[in-house]
N, C-alpha and C positions, 0 to 999 in steps of 0.2 A: 135547129133555136140551140139545142143542148150543145152544139160545135162551137155556136158564137160564144156562150156561158163559158165554156171550158178555155177559149181563146182569151177572151176579158180578162178570166181569171189568172190567165197563165200572165198575160202583159201585166196583171197589177202586182204580182210576186214578183217580178222581173224589177219592175219599177221601184217596188219597196227597199229590193236588195241594192240594187244601184246605188238608191239616196241615201242608203244605211252606209254604203262605203266611201261615199265621198266623204272626206275631209272637212269640216267646216272651221274656216279660218277666224278664230277669235283672239290670235297673240299679235300683237303691233309689230314692227318691223325693231333690228336690231343698229345701233350706231355705236359701231367698232370702236370707234378712237378718234380722237381729234390732234391733230398735231398743227402745232406754229414753226412753222419755218422749218418743218425738218423734225421738229423737240417734242416729244409726248411731255403732256403734262397736265394739270388744273390750273395752274397760278403763273402766270407770266408778268415779268417787267419788262415796259417797252418805251418806248420816249415817242415824243410828239414828231411827226413826219417819219416816221418809220414805214417801209414797208413791211405788210403781213401777209403770209400766204396759209391760210386755214383748210388741213386736206383730213378726209372725215371718209368711211363706208358707211353707206348704210344698204342693209340686205334682209331680204324676206323670203320665206319659202313661198310666196304668193306674190303677184305682181305689184311692185310700188307705184304710188300715185302721185307724192308730193312732197316736197320739203320745204321748210322755212330756216331763214339764218337770221338772228337778229343779235344787233349790237344795241347796249342801252345802259344807260347809267345804273351803277350798284350803290352808289354812297346813302342809300333808304334804309338798307339792312333789309332788304326783302328775301324771301326765300325760295328755292327751286329743290324741287325734290324734297321737301320737308326739311331741309337743313335749312337754319335760322343765320344768315350771316353776322357778323359782328359789325357795327357800326363802324367807320374807319372814322379815324379822328379828325380829316378835314371833309369839308362838303366838296364836290368835284366843282371842276371850274372848267366852264366853256358847253356845249352841247354836242354829243355824237352820236345821232339815231340812225340805225342802217337796217332795213329790211327788204328781204330777198326770199321770194316763194319762187321757186322752180318747179316745173313739171316732171318726174320722175318716168321710167320705163323698164321692165324687166325685173329681175329679182336681185340685183348687185349694183352699185352704182357708187362709184368712187369720185368724190368730188374735190375739189381745189378751187378756192374763193381769196379772191384778191383785195386787200384793202389797204389805205393808206392812214395812220393813225392825223387826225388834224393837229393842226399848227397850236391850235386857240387851246387845247384841252390839258386838264391834268385831273387824276383822281381816281376811283375805281370803277370799272366797266365789267359788263359780261358780254361774251359772245356765247351764244346760245341757238343749238339746234335742236330743231323737230321733225318728226317724218311719220308720214301717213300711208297706208297701203291701201288698194283699191275696195276692200272690204269696210274704210274708213275708220280702221285700228290704228292707233296711234303710238309711236315709240315712246320709252321714257326720255323726257329731253336731256341732253347733255349740255352742261355749259362750263366755260373754261371763264379765269377771270381775269383781265388784264389792268396791271396797276402801271398807271401811264404818268411819267414823272420828269 
């Protein structure tokens, strides 16, 4: 009986040490950069009909789960990351909304997403990237502005 209690106590101590050594993931993934057609920046001027290739890298020290890329109108002055945009002089013309949700695997993913600017729009638009790891931690979103003229 004493032998069983000793083994059980040893097992509990071992389990507590192992559990204490495992780092809990509380940090979201990082989105290192977004480039548009090979150029880095946060604001880009583009024209209707232009082909756009956004490239960015998402990484986390733990397994990545999913990312979302979204294009939406920005002529209402809404904010991202606590920064309020100034309202444009003119309202957007036309509609351009595109959302892509992509499953990720591993700890680092370099993504390239291709778009064509619709011929029927003008104004200010946002391209937004979000990411999440397998623990549900979210990256700080990254947003670039597209001025379609």
